[in-house]
N, C-alpha and C positions, 0 to 999 in steps of 0.2 A: 477897200473890195466891199459891196455889196452884197449883203448878207439875206438883206431880209425879204421873204417869200422864198428862200431856197427851202425845200424840203431837207429834214435829216435823214442822210441814209445810214438807218439804222443795223441791215446788214454788215455795212461797214465797222459800223462801232461795235457791233456784237463780236465779229470777227480780233476786233484791235483786242479788248476785254479777254478773250479766248486766250490767243497768241499769249497776250501780259500773264494771264494766269499760270501756264502751262512755262512759261519762265520762271517764274515765282518757283512753281513744284521743281520744277528742274536744279533749280539753284541749290532747293533747301536739301532736293536728295544727292548734290553733292557733297553739301556742309555737314550731316551727315556719313557719308563715304568718306569722307578727309577725317570726319574725326577717328572712325572706325582703321583708317589707316596709320593714323599715330595714337591707337589704342587709347584714347584717354581714359581713366579709369572711373569707377562709378562710388559715388561718396562710401562709406560704408555704410552697415545700418547696424544701430545695436541690438543684438537678444539677450534680456535677461531670462535665466537659466534657475527659478528659484528649486532644492532639496538637489541642486548638482551635482554632491558628494554621493548622492544616489547609486541606484541602479540603472536606475530608466538616465537619471546624469548621465552617468557614464558611458551609458549608450548611447546617446541620441549628440553630447558634445564634438565627436570627429565626424559624424555624418553632417551637421552644420557647416563643420570647418571643410569639408569636403565640397560642401555647392548643392549637397542632397536637394534641402530643404526654399534656399532663394534662386540657386540656377549658378551654373557654370562661372561668370560673370562677375558676382556679386561678392564683391568682402565684405565683412562683419567684423561686428568688434562684440566681445562675448562678457557675458553681466554674469558671471556665477555666484549666484548666494546658496549658503548654508546655515545654519545655527554652529554656534560656539562649539559644541562637543566632537563636532566631523570637522574643523577647519584644518587639522593638520589632514587629514583624504582631499577635501577642498582642494590643498596648497598643491598636493599631490596631482588631482589633477591639472592644474594649469600650469606643472611642468611638465606633465605629460603631451599636453596640449603644443607648447613651447619646444620643444621636441622631436615634436611628426613636422616642422615647418609646413604648416599647412600656406600653400602658397596667400590662399582668399580674408585668409584670421591675418587681422592687421592690430587686435589687443584683445587682453585678458584681462578683465578685474576678477579676481578673487576674494571675495570681503563674507563676513558675516555679518555687515552693516543694511539693515535695510533699504536705508535712503541711498548710500554709494553705489548701492545695485540696481536702485530704479533711476537713476539721473541719468536724463534725455533717453532712456530705451523706446526703441520703436518697435519692438516686440516683446510678449511676456508670456513665456510657457512656465506655470504656476504646476511644478510636478511636487511642492515639500506640500504635506497634511501631517495630522494625525491619524495611522489607520486605527481600526480596529482593533481589539484584540480579546481572547478570553474572557468572558468573566464581566465584556464592558456593554451595561445601556445605550443605544443610536443615542439618548440625548447626551451622555457624556465625551461621546466622538466628538458630535454636533458642538456642545459647549465647548472643547477642543480647536476647532477648525477654527469656528467664528471667529477666540481672539486670534489665532493666527492670520484669518485673512481678513480682517477688521486693520492690522496694522499694515499687510502689506498691500491694503487696500489704497488707504489714508497715503501711502508712499507714493504708490502709481499715481494718485488725483493728486500731487502734488509739485511732485519731482521727472516723472515720465513726461514721452513726449506726445504733442497734442494729439497727435494722429496714431499712440500705441492702439497695438492690437495685443488682445491678451486670448489664451487657449490652456483653459484649466482642466489639469491632467489627474490632480488629485484625488480621489475618493471622498467622503459622493459627489462626484465632479460637475453634475448637474446642478446640484444644494452649492456646494461650493462658492459657482458663479454666480447664483440669485443672491451670496452672499456680501463678494464682492461688486456685484453693482449696487448693493446699496450703497457700503460706503467709496464708492469714487463714481459719483455721480454726475463728476462732469465727464466721462470715458462715455462716450453713445452706447448707448446700448445693444446695438449691432457690433462693436469692436469688439464684444464678449461674449466667449465663446464654451463651449464644454470639447472635451472627447468622445462623439465614437467612431472616428474612424475603424478604430481597434473590431470594435463589433463588424463592423460594415465590409473591414480586411479577412476575419474569420471570414463571414458568411460568403463571400467571392472565393475563398483557400477551399471550403465546405462545399462549393458545387464545384468549382473546378475539378476536384479529384471525384466527384459524385459521376461526370461527365467524363471524365479520363479526358478533359482539356488543357490547353496553357490558360494558368489564370485570367491573364492577360485579355481573355476573349470573352470574360464574364464581366458585363457593366449590369448598374441602374436594379442593382440591391438597394434595401432601404431598411434602413434601423428605426423603428420609430421607436421617442420613449426616453427612459431614465438608460440611464449604464449602471445597471443591473437585472435581477435574472429577472424583470418584466417587462427586459425588450422585447419588441418586436422583429426579427429580422425578417422581411417582407419579400418575398419573390413573384408574386402578381404581377409585374411591369420586368424583372429581369430578362435581360437577352442576353444570347450564347452567339459570336459570330460564328458564322460554318462559312461554306461553299459557295453553298445559295443565297449568302444574304442573312442577316439575325434574325434569330429566332427566340422564339419567346423559352425560358426556361423549362414552365409548368407544361408543355408538347415536350419537351426532353427527357422532362423526367416523366415516366410515367407511375411513378409511384407515391400518387399527391400525399402520401400517409406521412410518408417522410417525410414530405416536406413542409404535414401541420408538425409534424410529431418532433421525430428524428432531427431534423434539423433547426430545427426552432431550439432545439433543448441543448441540443450541441455547443449552438451557438453562445448562449445561453450561459452555459455552464463553461467554456473552456478555456477561459482564465485559472476557473478552481482546478484544473484537468491536467495545467502548467503546474500551481502551485503544489499541488500534488507530487509530481513527477521529475519536479525541480527544488522544492522544498524554499520556490521566493517563487515573488511573484511575479510574473510577464514583464519582462522589461526590454529585449530585444526588440522586441513586435511592436511595444508599444511606444515607444523613442521612433520606429519605421512610420509607424500612422498618426503621428503629432506630426512628423515630418510632411509625411501625404497633406495632411491636414493645412498646413502655414503654404506650403507650397501650392494646393492646389487656390486657396483666398487671395494670395497675392500672386502667384502667374494667370490664374484663370484654373478653372475644369475644361477636358477636352472637347468640342461638341458633338450633344447629342448625345455625352455623358451626366449623368449629376454624381454626387455623394451625400453619404450623411454626415450630417454636422448640429450638434447640443448650439440651437439660439432661441433668443428672447422669444417666446412665441409671441406673434400676432392676430390668433384668434383663427389662423388657417387652418383644414380640417377638422375644427370645432375643439381645435386643444384652447383650455383655457390663456386669456394673452394675460402675460408675465412669469408665468412656466418658462425656465431653461430645457426644452423637449429636444428631443433630433427629431428631425425633418430633413428627407432629400433638395440639396440646393444643388445652381449655377453658382461660379465664381469667375468675375471676368472685372479686370482692373481694382483687384484692390476690395472688390463686394461681393456680399453675396445675396443670393434673393432662393425662398423659397420656391420649390419647381408645381405650379399649381394644375388643378383639374384632374388630377388622376382618382380614377373611381376605387372606393373605399369597399369593399366586401363585408357581406355582415359578421364573419371570422375577424377577420383587420380592424372591425371596429373596436370591437371587444374587447382584442388584446392593444388597441390602442389607449379606451378610456382605463382600463387598467392599467398600464403604464404613467399615466395622467393623474388618476386616484394615486399613485404612491408618491409622486411628485406632491401633488396638493399635500397629503399629509407631510411629509420630507419640510416643504414650504413652510408650514404654521410651526410644523419644531424646531425651525432655523430661528424664525420671527420672536416662537416664544423664549429660546436663546438671547435674540440679540436684548431682550427684553431683560433678561436674567439680573 
């Protein structure tokens, strides 16, 4: 057939391509649909919990096993690590997990061997650490934690999954994360975070109580800085869902003096208040916050909502690069991103800088301990 000189009908070609793409897309949807019908199970995620025999460990393991952290269709294998004197309690935690018959729980490894605990883990929740006790200097506490986190970081570096994501809960959380980053250089720094979600949740709860609204209607508070008494719970951008739409908290709370004084102090000192009332540190709320942190990191934050996470500073908002500092972040597909472009007033600037200075001092102290 003679084709020379004939023009190509591009409209016809485009139509054919679109039909082909439609068929491919439809076929892919059918494959997904059939897989769902067959109920093909996801591969289990291995989750390390250090200090697992402690109060927070005891609170968090059933939450994870029930699917509160990774979702209702994600199986997991729990790796529980604690020190030798806690081995009996650790074994008891394992037995209780087995006795609970959680459908998503595909295995439990309870060990005092850090290498065995870190083998192939995808998530590490680090709750084990040396607490400050009466009469101890800050440097003494830091030196103890440097030893602990050096050993655990080295094991994660060698034995954990390449994509391992780490959450530091044990205090001083920000600086413990810095120590771990130092001794696990192959773990991307964006995969090392610390917990300030507990402070974030406390701030949400205080605002909800003040306004007599459900806590679920309050969003976008920010906890800046260190997980310490210098943290800054910021309400300038927080909103409340109302029948007429989202409204700024500072428009609804007419007592701005409360927002700048009592509210901030209440959030900063809430842990101490729980300790006085319970005679033990926060456990249930800390465990819940850790689940929230990992869930949003893995599954994503709701559209239009940010959360507070302690992450390695990139210089955003004038915070020195390298500090592990709490920022507002949004999460998507297993990654976080610092929210940019927020207005910072003079009051906030001072509070943020105060916490950054404290973290810089802790960093210097930690590095002096590394060289000791």
